[in-house]
C-alpha positions in Angstrom: -5.9 -21.4 -8.4 -6.4 -24.9 -8.2 -7.4 -26.3 -11.4 -6.9 -25.9 -14.9 -9.0 -23.1 -16.8 -8.8 -24.8 -19.9 -9.0 -28.5 -19.2 -10.3 -28.6 -15.7 -7.4 -30.9 -14.6 -5.7 -30.2 -10.9 -2.4 -27.7 -11.0 0.8 -29.0 -9.7 3.5 -26.6 -9.2 6.5 -26.7 -11.6 9.1 -24.5 -12.5 9.2 -21.6 -15.4 11.9 -19.4 -15.8 14.2 -20.2 -12.7 10.0 -20.0 -10.7 7.9 -22.2 -9.0 4.3 -22.0 -10.5 1.1 -23.8 -10.4 1.0 -25.5 -14.2 -1.2 -28.2 -15.5 0.5 -31.6 -16.0 -2.3 -32.4 -18.9 -2.1 -29.4 -20.7 0.8 -27.6 -19.9 -1.2 -24.3 -19.0 1.2 -22.3 -16.7 -0.4 -19.7 -14.0 1.4 -16.4 -13.7 0.2 -14.9 -10.2 -0.4 -11.2 -10.4 0.8 -8.6 -8.3 -1.7 -6.6 -5.6 -1.2 -2.6 -6.3 -1.5 -0.8 -2.9 -1.9 3.2 -2.8 -0.8 5.8 -0.1 -0.7 8.9 0.5 1.8 11.0 3.0 0.0 14.1 3.5 -0.4 16.8 6.6 -1.5 19.7 7.2 1.1 22.6 9.0 4.0 20.5 8.6 1.9 17.5 10.5 1.7 14.2 8.6 -1.6 12.8 8.3 -1.8 9.4 10.2 -4.7 6.4 11.2 -4.8 4.3 14.0 -5.5 0.8 12.2 -8.3 -1.4 13.6 -7.1 -4.6 11.8 -4.4 -7.3 11.5 -1.3 -6.6 10.2 -0.5 -4.4 13.1 -3.4 -3.6 14.8 -3.7 -0.6 16.9 -0.6 1.1 15.5 -0.6 4.3 13.7 0.3 4.2 9.7 -0.9 7.1 6.7 -4.2 6.1 4.9 -3.2 3.1 2.4 -4.9 0.9 0.8 -5.3 -1.5 -2.6 -6.0 -0.7 -5.6 -9.9 -1.8 -7.2 -9.7 -3.2 -11.2 -10.2 -0.6 -13.0 -10.2 1.8 -10.8 -7.2 4.4 -11.6 -4.4 4.6 -9.5 -4.0 8.1 -8.2 -8.4 8.6 -7.5 -7.7 5.3 -5.0 -5.3 6.7 -3.4 -7.6 10.0 -3.0 -10.8 7.8 -2.1 -8.5 5.7 0.4 -7.3 8.8 3.0 -10.6 9.7 2.3 -12.4 6.1 3.6 -9.6 6.0 6.2 -9.2 9.3 7.6 -11.8 11.7 6.3 -9.1 14.0 4.7 -10.1 15.2 1.2 -6.0 15.3 -0.3 -4.5 16.4 -3.4 -2.1 14.6 -4.3 0.9 16.9 -5.1 3.8 14.5 -6.6 4.8 10.2 -6.6 7.6 9.7 -4.2 8.1 5.9 -4.2 7.1 2.9 -6.0 8.7 -0.1 -3.3 8.4 -3.9 -3.5 9.9 -6.9 -1.5 10.8 -10.1 -2.4 8.3 -12.8 -2.1 5.8 -10.1 -1.0 3.1 -9.4 -3.5 2.1 -6.4 -2.8 3.5 -3.7 -4.8 3.1 0.2 -2.9 2.7 2.8 -4.6 3.0 6.2 -2.4 2.3 9.9 -3.0 3.2 12.8 -1.4 -0.3 15.3 -0.9 -1.7 17.8 1.3 -5.1 17.7 2.9 -7.4 20.2 1.4 -10.3 19.8 3.3 -12.8 17.5 4.9 -13.5 16.4 8.4 -10.6 14.6 10.4 -12.5 10.8 11.8 -12.0 7.7 11.1 -13.1 5.4 8.8 -13.8 1.4 9.1 -10.5 0.6 9.1 -9.3 2.4 11.9 -9.8 4.0 15.4 -8.7 7.4 15.8 -6.9 9.6 13.3 -4.4 12.3 14.2 -2.0 15.1 12.8 1.8 14.3 14.2 4.5 16.7 14.3 8.0 14.2 13.6 8.8 14.9 17.0 5.6 13.0 18.5 5.2 10.3 15.9 3.5 7.8 18.0 4.3 4.2 17.2 4.4 3.5 13.5 3.4 0.2 12.4 5.2 -0.7 8.9 9.4 -0.5 9.1 8.9 1.5 5.8 6.7 4.2 7.2 9.4 6.6 9.1 11.2 6.7 6.0 8.5 7.8 3.7 7.0 10.0 6.9 11.1 11.4 6.7 11.0 11.9 2.8 7.3 14.0 2.7 8.4 16.2 5.5 11.9 17.1 4.2 10.3 17.6 0.2 13.0 14.5 -1.0 12.8 11.6 -2.9 12.4 7.7 -1.2 15.8 6.3 -2.9 15.1 3.1 -4.3 15.9 0.4 -1.5 18.3 -2.7 -1.6 16.6 -5.7 -0.4 17.4 -9.2 -1.2 15.5 -12.1 -1.8 
């Protein structure tokens, strides 16, 4: 946002509650940036995890589980099922919430579900070049640092611990 929605004055950065935020120098309006909500599903069949090879940045060409952004007004669990279907062709059932993850300075909050494949035909969607089921001993190169931790938690049925991250 570049202009104040109240008076149309260009916004400038000012500190509010210890954080620099876009602020109107005329009327004092403060713009609070909202986080982006994303979902992921770590699912599989017969002890193998479902992964898709990304066809876009970041991490193009590397593998990860289905994930994507939640649309405004969309139910979070429905978004997770939708992303799995769109990216891999798999119909998944969500079994349990695995994790909610965020990092300092990153506007994305990731909600990760444990799931199982209950139908569909595996085929790459518009955001993937390949889809596959992989055993833990045959994982391809993964896209993101947290992917292995989530996959291992899925495979063992354990919870994902809160990660201590400092700015």
